[in-house]
Rosetta silent file (secondary structure, phi, psi, omega in degrees, C-alpha in Angstrom):
SEQUENCE: MSAIDYHAPHSVTEALALLARTDRRSRVLAGGTDLLVQLRAGRVEPERIVDIKHIAGMRDIRQDARGFHIGAAVTCAEIGEHGALRGAWPGLVEGINLIGSTQVQGRATPAGNLCNASPAADSVPAMIAAGTICVIAHAGGEREVAVEDFVTGPGRNCLGAGEFLVGLRVPAPPPRASDAYLRLIPRTEMDIAVAGVGVSLAVDADGVCCAARVAIGAVAPTALLVPDAGAALQGSRLDDAVLAKAMAAARAACRPIDDKRGTAEYRIHVTGILVQRATRIALQRIASV
SCORE:     score description
SCORE:     0.000 S_00000001
   1 L     0.000  132.339  178.284   22.318  -12.893   -8.168 S_00000001
   2 L   -72.419  161.840  177.283   24.796  -10.258   -7.019 S_00000001
   3 L   -63.457  142.280 -179.031   25.728   -9.816   -3.363 S_00000001
   4 L  -123.511  131.099  174.716   23.204   -7.782   -1.398 S_00000001
   5 E   -78.162  132.982  177.804   23.931   -5.757    1.726 S_00000001
   6 E  -112.503  132.825  178.958   21.459   -6.441    4.546 S_00000001
   7 E  -134.406  143.606  177.380   20.794   -3.856    7.274 S_00000001
   8 L  -126.541   78.538 -177.167   18.403   -3.871   10.238 S_00000001
   9 L   -65.805  159.946  179.679   18.268   -0.266   11.503 S_00000001
  10 L  -112.876    8.507  176.232   16.776    0.617   14.872 S_00000001
  11 L  -149.747  156.450  176.892   15.459    4.073   13.997 S_00000001
  12 H   -61.640  -40.040  179.794   13.648    5.802   11.157 S_00000001
  13 H   -59.336  -44.744  179.122   16.591    8.201   10.815 S_00000001
  14 H   -64.640  -40.939  178.924   19.013    5.328   10.362 S_00000001
  15 H   -63.612  -43.071  179.191   16.730    3.657    7.816 S_00000001
  16 H   -62.952  -38.614  178.329   16.403    6.870    5.813 S_00000001
  17 H   -63.776  -40.345  178.346   20.184    7.300    5.765 S_00000001
  18 H   -66.029  -42.829 -179.432   20.598    3.756    4.424 S_00000001
  19 H   -66.357  -30.393 -178.748   17.944    4.236    1.764 S_00000001
  20 H   -71.125  -21.963 -173.875   19.542    7.499    0.651 S_00000001
  21 H   -68.707  -35.982 -175.598   22.876    5.828   -0.142 S_00000001
  22 L  -122.445   17.885  175.557   21.759    3.853   -3.159 S_00000001
  23 H    52.862 -126.383 -175.701   18.645    5.733   -4.186 S_00000001
  24 H   -83.597    6.092  175.353   16.185    3.308   -5.833 S_00000001
  25 H   -85.967    2.788  174.807   18.631    0.402   -5.687 S_00000001
  26 E   -99.636  151.929  174.615   17.524   -0.186   -2.085 S_00000001
  27 E  -131.420  138.574  177.438   14.493   -2.226   -1.043 S_00000001
  28 E   -86.942  137.445  176.598   12.602   -2.084    2.237 S_00000001
  29 E  -111.946  120.378  173.349   11.842   -5.402    3.960 S_00000001
  30 L  -112.154  -78.201  173.520    8.785   -5.611    6.214 S_00000001
  31 L   -92.121  -39.267  176.012    7.225   -9.062    5.827 S_00000001
  32 L    90.706   -0.545 -174.333    9.156  -10.016    2.710 S_00000001
  33 L   -69.162  -26.579  173.088    6.503  -12.235    1.123 S_00000001
  34 L   -89.588  -43.357 -175.127    6.554  -10.199   -2.090 S_00000001
  35 H   -61.673  -43.789 -178.569   10.196   -9.130   -2.020 S_00000001
  36 H   -64.333  -38.891  176.304   11.624  -12.641   -1.656 S_00000001
  37 H   -63.112  -43.119 -179.892    9.558  -13.914   -4.585 S_00000001
  38 H   -65.769  -37.325  177.196   10.739  -10.991   -6.711 S_00000001
  39 H   -63.739  -47.278 -177.972   14.370  -11.617   -5.754 S_00000001
  40 H   -65.370  -31.483  179.812   14.200  -15.295   -6.643 S_00000001
  41 H   -84.215   -5.617 -178.541   12.544  -14.510   -9.964 S_00000001
  42 L    74.921   15.450 -179.050   15.176  -11.890  -10.797 S_00000001
  43 L   -75.461  -26.668  174.649   12.558   -9.186  -11.098 S_00000001
  44 L  -130.970  146.609  179.335   14.468   -6.918   -8.710 S_00000001
  45 L  -136.087   71.569 -177.387   18.220   -6.728   -8.055 S_00000001
  46 L   -73.029  154.726  173.004   18.746   -4.362   -5.131 S_00000001
  47 L   -85.841  -24.001 -174.408   22.146   -3.430   -3.764 S_00000001
  48 E  -144.936  138.671  171.281   20.786   -3.077   -0.248 S_00000001
  49 E  -113.535  129.328 -178.879   17.889   -4.477    1.795 S_00000001
  50 E  -112.953  107.816 -178.510   16.711   -2.400    4.741 S_00000001
  51 E   -86.352  116.084 -173.306   14.753   -4.467    7.276 S_00000001
  52 L   -95.336    3.251 -173.742   12.459   -2.120    9.212 S_00000001
  53 L   -65.933  -21.387 -176.864   11.060   -4.643   11.721 S_00000001
  54 L   -92.051    1.150  178.528   13.472   -3.572   14.469 S_00000001
  55 L   -82.162  134.281 -178.913   12.453    0.092   14.395 S_00000001
  56 L   -55.997  131.337  177.561   10.302    1.154   17.352 S_00000001
  57 L    92.922  -16.677 -177.767    6.620    1.323   16.414 S_00000001
  58 L   -70.021  -23.259 -178.179    6.864   -0.683   13.205 S_00000001
  59 L  -106.569   14.202 -172.926    5.338   -3.756   14.878 S_00000001
  60 L  -108.386  147.320  165.306    2.690   -1.908   16.913 S_00000001
  61 E  -112.063  115.891 -178.217   -1.027   -1.246   16.548 S_00000001
  62 E  -112.753  138.100  178.127   -1.847    1.877   18.546 S_00000001
  63 E  -118.666  134.241  174.438   -5.341    3.182   19.263 S_00000001
  64 E  -144.034 -167.565 -176.368   -6.195    6.713   20.335 S_00000001
  65 L   -63.826  -24.788 -179.224   -9.026    9.208   19.923 S_00000001
  66 L   -81.424  -21.239 -177.877   -8.181    9.662   16.238 S_00000001
  67 E   138.659 -133.803 -175.525   -8.366    5.960   15.456 S_00000001
  68 E  -124.066  140.712  170.190   -5.685    3.337   14.842 S_00000001
  69 E  -114.733  121.400 -178.286   -2.074    3.557   13.728 S_00000001
  70 E  -108.029  115.299  179.173   -0.786    0.322   12.179 S_00000001
  71 E   -62.346  152.799 -173.323    2.990    0.058   11.928 S_00000001
  72 L   -66.101  -19.006  179.891    4.386   -0.915    8.546 S_00000001
  73 L  -104.071   10.414  174.513    5.723   -4.252    9.821 S_00000001
  74 L   -70.076  131.920 -176.419    2.501   -5.377   11.552 S_00000001
  75 L   -84.044  162.649  176.608    1.453   -8.675   10.016 S_00000001
  76 H   -60.549  -39.927 -179.649   -1.937   -9.631    8.631 S_00000001
  77 H   -62.197  -41.210  179.500   -2.273  -12.279   11.341 S_00000001
  78 H   -64.734  -36.940  177.511   -1.717   -9.692   14.080 S_00000001
  79 H   -67.236  -42.040  179.234   -4.390   -7.462   12.594 S_00000001
  80 H   -62.111  -24.866 -179.383   -6.837  -10.363   12.402 S_00000001
  81 L   -93.798   -0.973 -176.537   -6.314  -10.981   16.110 S_00000001
  82 L   -88.247  103.132 -172.962   -6.797   -7.330   17.146 S_00000001
  83 H   -60.792  -41.723 -177.145  -10.281   -7.223   18.647 S_00000001
  84 H   -66.909  -42.139  179.307  -10.700   -3.436   18.741 S_00000001
  85 H   -68.238  -40.749  178.877   -9.702   -2.963   15.114 S_00000001
  86 H   -64.005  -36.990  178.536  -11.835   -5.889   14.014 S_00000001
  87 H   -71.129  -36.752 -177.871  -14.822   -4.439   15.879 S_00000001
  88 H   -77.107  -41.076 -174.343  -14.371   -0.936   14.460 S_00000001
  89 L  -134.754   72.153 -178.116  -13.580   -1.893   10.858 S_00000001
  90 H   -62.937  -34.500  179.438  -14.617   -5.513   10.136 S_00000001
  91 H   -67.481  -38.842  176.287  -14.501   -4.978    6.375 S_00000001
  92 H   -59.804  -46.415  179.641  -10.945   -3.681    6.525 S_00000001
  93 H   -65.824  -35.505  176.478   -9.883   -6.759    8.466 S_00000001
  94 H   -58.283  -47.616 -179.965  -11.782   -8.964    5.998 S_00000001
  95 H   -63.150  -43.550 -179.620   -9.751   -7.608    3.101 S_00000001
  96 H   -65.350  -36.505 -177.903   -6.456   -7.931    4.963 S_00000001
  97 L   -74.317   -2.599  176.536   -7.254  -11.490    6.031 S_00000001
  98 L   -94.752    1.274 -179.974   -7.561  -12.537    2.386 S_00000001
  99 L   -78.300  105.045  173.047   -3.866  -11.925    1.699 S_00000001
 100 L    69.633 -165.549 -178.853   -2.319  -15.336    1.054 S_00000001
 101 L   -87.019  178.128  176.133   -2.504  -18.479    3.143 S_00000001
 102 H   -59.351  -40.745  179.500   -2.462  -18.876    6.915 S_00000001
 103 H   -65.323  -43.275  179.178    1.312  -19.297    6.753 S_00000001
 104 H   -63.870  -37.289  179.819    1.735  -16.194    4.606 S_00000001
 105 H   -56.692  -30.466 -179.712   -0.489  -14.223    6.986 S_00000001
 106 L   -71.661  -14.261 -179.864    2.097  -14.714    9.701 S_00000001
 107 L  -119.480  -38.276 -174.522    4.688  -12.779    7.690 S_00000001
 108 L   -65.443  150.087  179.920    2.838  -10.613    5.159 S_00000001
 109 L  -124.040  143.982  174.622    1.973   -7.023    6.040 S_00000001
 110 H   -59.266  -36.155  178.641   -0.836   -4.784    4.748 S_00000001
 111 H   -62.538  -42.110  177.724    1.738   -2.034    4.237 S_00000001
 112 H   -67.129  -38.716  176.941    3.786   -4.324    2.017 S_00000001
 113 H   -60.005  -39.586  177.661    0.681   -5.432    0.139 S_00000001
 114 H   -67.584  -46.912 -178.280   -0.057   -1.796   -0.564 S_00000001
 115 H   -64.063  -31.042  179.254    3.512   -0.970   -1.639 S_00000001
 116 H   -64.708  -26.062  168.878    3.546   -3.977   -3.995 S_00000001
 117 L    62.330   41.937  171.938    0.769   -2.152   -5.878 S_00000001
 118 L   -76.742  135.108  177.055   -1.098   -5.065   -7.415 S_00000001
 119 L   -60.524  -23.941 -176.436   -4.363   -3.908   -9.034 S_00000001
 120 L  -101.598   11.617 -179.248   -6.050   -6.956   -7.469 S_00000001
 121 L   -59.866  125.879 -175.641   -4.720   -6.551   -3.915 S_00000001
 122 L   -70.416  -31.576 -175.763   -7.601   -7.368   -1.560 S_00000001
 123 H   -70.726  -25.222 -168.028   -6.516   -5.086    1.251 S_00000001
 124 H   -72.134  -49.409  176.105   -6.466   -1.909   -0.832 S_00000001
 125 H   -59.075  -35.727  177.930  -10.186   -1.345   -1.646 S_00000001
 126 H   -65.319  -40.060  176.410  -10.964   -2.151    1.995 S_00000001
 127 H   -63.431  -43.954 -179.123   -8.377    0.410    3.138 S_00000001
 128 H   -62.008  -45.514 -179.592   -9.774    3.026    0.770 S_00000001
 129 H   -59.432  -34.607 -179.740  -13.353    2.451    1.952 S_00000001
 130 L   -81.125   -4.491 -179.579  -12.207    2.945    5.540 S_00000001
 131 L    75.115   33.649 -176.223  -10.475    6.227    4.679 S_00000001
 132 L   -71.427  142.273 -179.308   -6.999    4.938    5.511 S_00000001
 133 E  -115.582  136.289  175.187   -4.031    7.314    5.296 S_00000001
 134 E   -87.330  133.926  174.877   -0.432    6.356    4.494 S_00000001
 135 E  -106.361  118.027 -171.817    2.259    7.853    6.730 S_00000001
 136 E  -116.378  129.027  177.992    5.491    8.243    4.756 S_00000001
 137 E   -93.142  139.979  173.978    8.904    9.060    6.232 S_00000001
 138 E  -145.700  177.317 -172.925   11.432   11.183    4.330 S_00000001
 139 L   -60.629  -27.654 -178.968   14.532   13.194    5.153 S_00000001
 140 L   -92.317   -0.103 -179.414   12.478   16.272    6.060 S_00000001
 141 E   137.454 -124.464  179.833   10.005   14.490    8.339 S_00000001
 142 E  -135.418  154.587  170.275    6.726   12.828    7.396 S_00000001
 143 E  -137.337  158.862 -178.148    3.963   13.302    4.859 S_00000001
 144 E  -120.775  140.200 -179.517    0.537   11.741    4.562 S_00000001
 145 E  -136.863  133.224  174.509   -1.168   10.399    1.450 S_00000001
 146 E   -62.777  144.513 -178.269   -4.625    8.844    1.142 S_00000001
 147 H   -56.064  -37.922 -178.515   -4.451    5.184    0.144 S_00000001
 148 H   -64.807  -16.426  178.424   -6.419    5.906   -3.036 S_00000001
 149 H  -104.527   -5.258 -174.705   -3.599    8.248   -4.129 S_00000001
 150 H   -74.928  -47.257  179.975   -0.679    6.064   -3.002 S_00000001
 151 E   -82.974  127.503 -175.862   -0.692    3.494   -5.823 S_00000001
 152 E  -106.924   -8.712  178.906    0.013    5.142   -9.186 S_00000001
 153 E   172.175  174.502  179.245   -0.130    2.077  -11.460 S_00000001
 154 L   -57.731  119.277 -179.525    0.516   -1.677  -11.536 S_00000001
 155 L    74.463    9.250 -177.310    3.642   -2.238   -9.450 S_00000001
 156 E  -127.525  145.103  176.236    4.134    1.502   -8.917 S_00000001
 157 E  -139.533  178.978 -171.925    3.508    3.814   -5.972 S_00000001
 158 L   -88.597    5.577 -179.976    4.108    7.422   -5.012 S_00000001
 159 L   -64.869  129.708  177.017    7.154    6.830   -2.793 S_00000001
 160 L   -88.277  175.308  178.885   10.007    9.092   -3.794 S_00000001
 161 L   -57.618  130.321  177.464   13.715    8.365   -3.596 S_00000001
 162 L    80.419    2.108  178.693   14.773    7.739   -0.017 S_00000001
 163 L   -98.439  156.767  168.875   11.209    7.527    1.335 S_00000001
 164 E  -150.796  156.043 -179.141    9.460    4.596    2.967 S_00000001
 165 E   -79.358  121.364 -178.462    6.039    3.815    4.377 S_00000001
 166 E  -100.288  -17.383  179.571    6.148    3.794    8.185 S_00000001
 167 E   178.667  173.824  178.408    2.497    3.098    8.905 S_00000001
 168 E  -122.173  131.886  179.003   -1.182    3.280    8.106 S_00000001
 169 E  -108.723  118.451 -179.579   -3.607    5.542    9.951 S_00000001
 170 E  -107.528  122.608 -176.193   -7.196    4.309   10.087 S_00000001
 171 E   -68.040  156.540  172.111   -9.707    6.875   11.431 S_00000001
 172 L   -67.543  133.616 -179.411  -12.047    6.139   14.285 S_00000001
 173 L   -69.219  148.344  175.546  -15.438    5.225   12.783 S_00000001
 174 L   -71.984  171.372  175.258  -18.314    7.636   13.394 S_00000001
 175 L   -60.087  149.951  177.227  -21.367    6.517   15.391 S_00000001
 176 L    52.501   55.091 -178.360  -23.670    4.016   13.670 S_00000001
 177 E  -135.709  154.315  172.108  -21.070    3.026   11.080 S_00000001
 178 E  -164.678 -179.335 -177.706  -19.569   -0.141    9.642 S_00000001
 179 E  -148.823  173.016  178.724  -17.977   -1.537    6.511 S_00000001
 180 E  -156.554  150.345  173.483  -17.647   -4.681    4.398 S_00000001
 181 E  -130.378  133.151  176.150  -15.320   -6.134    1.783 S_00000001
 182 E  -133.655  148.799  173.000  -16.272   -8.707   -0.829 S_00000001
 183 E  -138.936  162.587  170.567  -14.449  -10.213   -3.778 S_00000001
 184 E  -115.197  130.218  176.627  -15.147  -12.764   -6.478 S_00000001
 185 L  -130.057  152.882 -179.145  -12.506  -15.393   -7.203 S_00000001
 186 L   -65.941  -33.868  179.999  -12.579  -18.386   -9.585 S_00000001
 187 L  -107.409  176.627 -177.069  -11.675  -20.849   -6.825 S_00000001
 188 L   -76.617  -21.403  179.366  -12.870  -21.072   -3.224 S_00000001
 189 L  -162.168  169.028  174.851   -9.604  -19.728   -1.779 S_00000001
 190 L    54.224   47.657  178.688   -6.016  -18.714   -2.541 S_00000001
 191 L  -138.156  169.106 -178.550   -6.818  -16.987   -5.816 S_00000001
 192 L   -93.270  140.478 -174.099   -6.615  -13.521   -7.311 S_00000001
 193 L   -65.643  137.259  166.351   -9.768  -11.415   -7.381 S_00000001
 194 L   -74.822  -38.674  175.065  -11.799  -11.017  -10.548 S_00000001
 195 E  -157.980  149.847  176.925  -13.304   -7.985   -8.808 S_00000001
 196 E  -140.717  146.693 -177.727  -13.285   -6.654   -5.258 S_00000001
 197 E  -139.572  131.248  170.641  -15.394   -4.012   -3.507 S_00000001
 198 E  -113.734  136.856  179.489  -15.073   -2.216   -0.182 S_00000001
 199 E  -134.313  132.997  170.167  -17.965   -0.189    1.238 S_00000001
 200 E  -123.871  142.678 -175.952  -18.178    1.877    4.416 S_00000001
 201 E  -135.307  151.287  165.114  -21.397    3.458    5.676 S_00000001
 202 E  -136.422  141.797  178.844  -22.669    5.671    8.461 S_00000001
 203 E  -123.752  155.230  178.055  -26.339    6.339    9.169 S_00000001
 204 L   -85.807 -175.494 -175.520  -28.049    8.950   11.310 S_00000001
 205 L   -64.411  -19.144  178.756  -30.465    8.299   14.175 S_00000001
 206 L   -94.815    3.728  179.356  -33.320    7.920   11.660 S_00000001
 207 L    83.884   12.780  178.274  -31.491    5.296    9.620 S_00000001
 208 L   -91.265  133.533 -179.324  -30.654    7.617    6.722 S_00000001
 209 E   -64.882  122.427 -178.881  -27.202    7.178    5.195 S_00000001
 210 E  -111.230   -9.466  176.893  -25.125   10.247    6.063 S_00000001
 211 E  -157.228  142.819  179.559  -21.712    9.088    4.831 S_00000001
 212 E  -157.879  140.471  173.563  -20.524    6.457    2.373 S_00000001
 213 E  -132.503  132.565  179.856  -17.350    5.435    0.625 S_00000001
 214 E  -124.883  128.644  178.941  -17.197    2.846   -2.152 S_00000001
 215 E  -128.947  145.256 -178.039  -13.927    1.456   -3.512 S_00000001
 216 E  -125.789  148.050  179.761  -13.338   -1.079   -6.281 S_00000001
 217 E  -136.650  160.508  178.550  -10.359   -3.294   -7.080 S_00000001
 218 L    68.696   11.237 -178.766   -9.081   -5.621   -9.834 S_00000001
 219 L  -126.612   18.224  178.825  -11.081   -3.706  -12.439 S_00000001
 220 L  -164.959  170.352  179.210   -8.630   -0.896  -13.280 S_00000001
 221 L   -59.841  -24.875  174.548   -4.847   -0.306  -13.176 S_00000001
 222 L  -137.308  160.899  169.565   -5.256    0.698   -9.516 S_00000001
 223 L   -64.548  145.636 -171.972   -7.927    0.290   -6.872 S_00000001
 224 E  -127.042  137.785  162.472  -10.306    3.232   -7.099 S_00000001
 225 E   -79.342  134.672 -179.559  -12.432    5.326   -4.796 S_00000001
 226 L  -114.317   88.708 -177.608  -15.769    5.883   -6.571 S_00000001
 227 H   -58.504  -35.985 -178.470  -17.183    9.162   -5.211 S_00000001
 228 H   -64.847  -34.695  177.736  -20.290    8.952   -7.409 S_00000001
 229 H   -68.415  -42.345  177.215  -21.215    5.580   -5.905 S_00000001
 230 H   -63.628  -41.150  179.825  -20.806    6.936   -2.379 S_00000001
 231 H   -64.389  -34.358  179.481  -22.830   10.033   -3.253 S_00000001
 232 H   -63.726  -30.633 -178.046  -25.638    7.847   -4.642 S_00000001
 233 H   -81.385  -28.795 -173.993  -25.986    6.153   -1.256 S_00000001
 234 L   -70.567  144.730  178.074  -26.002    9.282    0.881 S_00000001
 235 L    80.515   14.632 -177.408  -29.287   10.843    1.947 S_00000001
 236 L  -132.743  172.778  173.127  -31.235    7.607    1.522 S_00000001
 237 L   -98.312   16.397  173.116  -32.380    4.535    3.405 S_00000001
 238 L    62.103   48.049  176.263  -30.468    2.392    0.918 S_00000001
 239 L   -80.271  179.978 -174.733  -33.443    0.910   -0.875 S_00000001
 240 H   -61.585  -38.743 -179.108  -33.177   -1.066   -4.104 S_00000001
 241 H   -64.810  -38.976  178.441  -33.461    2.005   -6.356 S_00000001
 242 H   -68.726  -43.185  177.865  -30.594    3.724   -4.536 S_00000001
 243 H   -60.855  -36.307  177.842  -28.455    0.598   -4.645 S_00000001
 244 H   -62.649  -37.615  177.506  -29.049    0.389   -8.391 S_00000001
 245 H   -67.175  -41.116  177.578  -27.650    3.912   -8.788 S_00000001
 246 H   -65.119  -40.095  177.733  -24.568    3.032   -6.745 S_00000001
 247 H   -61.170  -43.797 -179.570  -24.085   -0.135   -8.792 S_00000001
 248 H   -64.824  -39.630  179.505  -24.268    1.853  -12.017 S_00000001
 249 H   -65.148  -41.531  178.894  -21.774    4.426  -10.756 S_00000001
 250 H   -65.365  -41.825  178.744  -19.304    1.719   -9.758 S_00000001
 251 H   -63.400  -37.670 -179.625  -19.657   -0.015  -13.113 S_00000001
 252 H   -66.165  -26.234 -179.205  -19.071    3.272  -14.925 S_00000001
 253 H   -82.568  -14.180 -176.280  -15.776    3.722  -13.059 S_00000001
 254 L   -67.900  141.580  173.243  -14.426    0.303  -14.084 S_00000001
 255 L  -137.481   62.396 -171.400  -11.580    0.093  -16.604 S_00000001
 256 L   -83.233  173.344  173.262  -10.868   -3.650  -16.634 S_00000001
 257 L  -116.285  163.147  168.158   -8.966   -5.934  -18.980 S_00000001
 258 L   -86.043  133.140  170.381   -9.807   -9.344  -20.382 S_00000001
 259 E  -150.937 -171.632 -173.672   -7.684  -12.123  -18.941 S_00000001
 260 L   -67.610  -14.983  179.815   -7.945  -15.786  -18.010 S_00000001
 261 L   -90.512  -15.024  179.633   -9.946  -14.967  -14.861 S_00000001
 262 E   167.150  154.271  176.378  -12.683  -13.071  -16.644 S_00000001
 263 L   -78.803  162.850  176.366  -13.656  -10.759  -19.458 S_00000001
 264 H   -59.937  -42.357  179.811  -13.895   -7.021  -19.013 S_00000001
 265 H   -60.350  -42.938 -179.679  -17.670   -7.217  -19.472 S_00000001
 266 H   -66.073  -42.601  179.580  -17.972   -9.859  -16.752 S_00000001
 267 H   -60.249  -42.396 -179.962  -15.797   -7.890  -14.334 S_00000001
 268 H   -62.711  -45.074  179.575  -17.920   -4.787  -14.801 S_00000001
 269 H   -61.510  -47.241 -177.659  -21.126   -6.719  -14.158 S_00000001
 270 H   -62.975  -36.649 -179.756  -19.735   -8.454  -11.071 S_00000001
 271 H   -57.390  -44.032  178.276  -18.502   -5.165   -9.603 S_00000001
 272 H   -62.304  -41.757  178.887  -22.041   -3.824   -9.447 S_00000001
 273 H   -62.430  -41.965 -179.430  -23.315   -6.961   -7.743 S_00000001
 274 H   -66.719  -35.763  175.419  -20.542   -6.774   -5.152 S_00000001
 275 H   -60.035  -46.312  178.926  -21.361   -3.122   -4.414 S_00000001
 276 H   -59.634  -48.804 -175.547  -24.963   -4.091   -3.719 S_00000001
 277 H   -69.144  -41.824 -179.644  -24.038   -7.023   -1.484 S_00000001
 278 H   -66.098  -36.867  177.901  -21.264   -5.237    0.433 S_00000001
 279 H   -63.192  -43.539  179.385  -23.558   -2.272    1.100 S_00000001
 280 H   -65.610  -37.272  178.322  -26.223   -4.544    2.523 S_00000001
 281 H   -66.252  -43.977  178.568  -23.704   -6.351    4.727 S_00000001
 282 H   -60.773  -41.373  179.717  -22.364   -3.054    6.098 S_00000001
 283 H   -65.244  -40.813  176.949  -25.930   -1.895    6.802 S_00000001
 284 H   -61.295  -38.945  179.297  -26.733   -5.160    8.571 S_00000001
 285 H   -65.994  -37.583  176.371  -23.665   -4.737   10.748 S_00000001
 286 H   -63.514  -44.229 -177.651  -24.778   -1.265   11.768 S_00000001
 287 H   -65.873  -26.540 -175.852  -28.225   -2.583   12.647 S_00000001
 288 H   -85.247   -9.033 -178.080  -26.803   -5.398   14.753 S_00000001
 289 L   -78.534    0.000    0.000  -24.746   -3.136   17.022 S_00000001
């Protein structure tokens, strides 16, 4: 391995200047749980590592009238311990809390999990279902991208040269709303999803679904928002016939592969089941508030 320059800037401006020097030969370090593995395996050979943990706001979870802003270096463990975020978006926290082991949770970050762009990343469908927005810093300021548009393929994302992800913006949930995330794995823990589904719902005062987002993971090159599945749920009381339509829409959106964890046919079938179950869990959570 060649020598690597390490920098720990204290401002976004300083970080952007460092990233601009070597174009795509730089790597951002937040938690490092993916980057260190890639370095040791020789999969990446950066000239410079830019550690963003010392930049103001990168380690903060801020709540305001718009919702929550999660800094890019906030760890999964810190999110799991944040009562307000867990109460507002339990499904989002469920997905994030499935990243790695307890030890990994203390270092890994949802922002890093997103940037790593694994098709099976558990946090990503949950983020999409919650309507999470990526906040990206560049030389001209900031831009925002919906999570469903951030990942462009396995191991690839939409970050341009000299850009980095500074945080995630999660909207405040509407009244009578909740979410859920479910996955299927071959083992009881510490495994990669065969399929994963995030669902968020809102209902009106009469119990009719007025908003819904359904996202699927591990069944296509990227996690996907499935608008047709969300549309199938809206305007109903989420009975079995409606759930069947949402299940069918989610299955139709799947583009899986066969691998050692499951066949494409099995993944498609399981995705529909997870949509049904996650929708019911989200509805139960609304009813229990």
